[in-house]
N, C-alpha and C positions, 0 to 999 in steps of 0.2 A: 264529485260528491255533492250532496245537497242536504241541508239541515231543515227539519220541519219541527215547528212547535206543535205538540200534540196535547189533547185534553181528553181525559176519561170521563165516564158518566158521573164520577164522584167529584168532578171539577179539579182534579189534579192536573197541573200543566207541567210538561217536561219536553225536552228536545231530544231528537234522535237523528243521527246521520244515516243517510242511505246512499247507495250508489247512483240512484236516479229516481225520478218520480215513479217509473214503472216498477222499480225494485220495491219501493214502499207499497204499491198496490198489490204486488205479488205476495209480499210477506204478510200484509194485512189479510188478504184472502185466505192464506194458509193458517191464520190464527197466531202468527208469530209476533205480532205487535201488541204488547200488553203494557199496562201502567206499572212502572217500577215501584210505586207506592202501595197500591192495593191489589195489583194483579189482574185488574179488570181488562177484558179484551174488547170492551165497548169504548173504542178509541177513535177519535176523529181529529182532523187537522184543526188546530186552533188559529185564531186570527194572529197574524204576525206582521210586523213592519217590514216593508221591502228594504233590501240593502241596495242603496243607490250610490254609485260612485260620485266623487266630486267632479266638477266640470274640468275638462282637459286643460284649460288655460289657468287653473288655479293650483296653488301649492298648499297642501294641507300643513297646518302648523302642528308640529310634533310636540306633544306635552308629555314629559316623562311621568310615569305612574308614581304616586306617592305610596311607598311601601308601608307607611304607618296607618294608612286607611284601609280597613278590611273591604273585601269585595262585597257586592250586594248580598243582602241576606245574612251577613256575618260569616260568610264562607271563609275558609282558610286560604292562605296564599298558595300559589302553584307548587312551590318547593315542598311545603308540608303535605299537600295533596299527593304529590308524587311519592313521597316517603310512606304515607299511609297506604297507598295502593300497592306499593312494593311489599309492605309488611303483610297486607291482606293476601297477596298472591303467595307469599311464603307459607302462611297459615293454611291456605287452601291446598297447596301442594302437599303439605304434611298430612292434611285430612285425606287426601286421595292416595297416599302411599298404601300399596297393597290392595287397592280397590280395583275391581274389574269394570272396564268401560263396556257396558252392554248396549250402548247406542239407543236406537229407537225401541228396543225390547225392554226398556226400563220398567214400565208399568207392569208388564206381564211377569218379569223376573221378580220384582218386589212383591207382587201379589202371591206368587208361587211360594216364595220363602215365608211369607206371613201365614199362609195356609198350611205350611209344613210339607208342601209338595216338592220342595227343593231345599238343599242344604243352605243354611244361613251363611252369608258371606258379605263383606262390604262391596257395594256396587255403586256405580254412577252412570248416568246416561241422559237421554232426552225423553220428555213426556209433554204432551199437550197440556194446556191449562185445565181442560176438562178431565183428562186422565189423572192429573195430580189431585184435583179436587175429589174425584171418585176414590182415590187411594186414601186420602185423609178421612173421608166419610166412612170408609170401611175399617178404619183404625190401623191402617198400614203406616208405620213410622217412616216418614219421608221429610226431607227438608231441601229447599233450593240452595244451590251453590251461589256464593256472592259474585263470582266472576265466571265468564264463559270458559268452557273447556274445549281445547282444540281436539279434533279427531286424530287418533293415532295415524301416523304416516303423513299427515298434512302440516306438521310443524317444521318450520325452517331450521 
């Protein structure tokens, strides 16, 4: 695994983990790398400090973290973060109850329901950023899910 600091055209900086540098390049070429803040697909690698290990003949001094000091940016502690993510996953699971996973056909299915060419029903699936923007511009009611959804049959 490799982590990259990325920056969008709106100067939002964020980090994403990839399987390899090639994995990053493939996902970027397919339009799958987007800014989590604004949705822009104009994303490039940001300047990042290299992670250099200590010299082999030195022992690092271990300093316990002070739990009373919040993380950078006022973020919550890991236990709170884990609890919030679990609650969010529960809410999303409730939202998806009775919803059909239409996979890559999401844009076509949503558009057909909006135009009255198909019966309305709850659906979820995948759409490119361009397809999602087009649906919104056409007035099709869509919303992104907060967490990724595993494909049926691929869940452990």
